[in-house]
C-alpha positions in Angstrom: -13.9 -18.2 -19.4 -16.2 -17.2 -16.4 -13.9 -18.9 -14.1 -10.7 -17.1 -15.4 -12.4 -13.8 -14.9 -13.6 -14.6 -11.4 -10.0 -15.5 -10.4 -8.7 -12.3 -12.2 -11.4 -10.2 -10.1 -10.4 -12.0 -7.0 -6.6 -11.3 -7.6 -7.3 -7.6 -8.1 -9.4 -7.5 -5.0 -6.8 -9.3 -3.3 -4.1 -6.6 -4.3 -6.5 -3.6 -3.6 -7.4 -4.7 -0.1 -3.7 -5.4 0.8 -2.7 -1.9 -0.4 -5.6 -0.3 1.5 -4.4 -2.1 4.6 -0.8 -0.9 4.3 -2.3 2.8 3.6 -4.6 2.4 6.9 -1.9 1.2 9.0 0.7 3.9 8.0 -1.5 6.7 7.8 -3.9 6.1 10.8 -2.4 3.6 13.1 1.1 4.6 12.8 0.6 8.6 12.2 -2.6 8.8 14.7 -2.8 6.0 17.2 0.9 4.9 17.8 2.5 8.3 17.6 3.5 8.6 21.2 5.4 5.2 21.6 6.9 6.0 17.8 8.0 9.1 19.0 10.5 7.3 21.2 12.5 6.2 18.0 14.0 8.8 15.9 14.8 8.8 12.1 17.2 11.1 10.5 16.8 13.5 13.9 13.2 13.6 13.9 10.6 11.5 16.0 9.5 8.7 14.3 5.7 9.3 14.8 6.2 12.9 13.5 7.8 11.6 10.7 5.3 9.1 9.6 2.3 12.0 10.2 4.4 14.4 8.3 6.1 12.5 5.4 6.1 8.7 5.7 2.3 8.6 5.0 2.9 10.5 1.9 5.9 8.3 0.9 4.2 5.4 1.5 1.3 6.3 -0.5 3.5 7.1 -3.6 5.3 3.7 -3.2 2.0 2.0 -3.1 0.9 3.6 -6.3 3.9 2.2 -8.2 3.6 -1.2 -6.3 -0.1 -1.4 -7.5 0.8 -0.7 -11.0 3.4 -3.1 -11.0 1.5 -5.7 -9.6 -1.6 -5.1 -11.8 0.9 -5.2 -15.0 2.0 -8.8 -13.4 -2.0 -9.9 -13.0 -3.0 -8.7 -16.4 0.0 -10.7 -18.2 -1.0 -13.8 -15.9 -4.6 -13.6 -16.9 -3.8 -12.5 -20.6 -5.9 -9.2 -20.4 -3.1 -6.7 -20.8 -3.1 -3.9 -23.5 -0.1 -3.2 -25.8 
């Protein structure tokens, strides 16, 4: 039982870490550090660096919330710890 719990916890931490990495890349790296190179690309009439800073990071964060929920449900069923 303890081994199953450890595997579940490790999978949860891996999912949280990957979501945090995507969030960091979009909100900090793309929107702040790489804004000038990304501004050479246009998306819907706007510069891509500007878009990431103003809207892209928010859209990505909302998508990450749904992705995390979906993946956690899959993990819960895989390790048989889900609620009905």
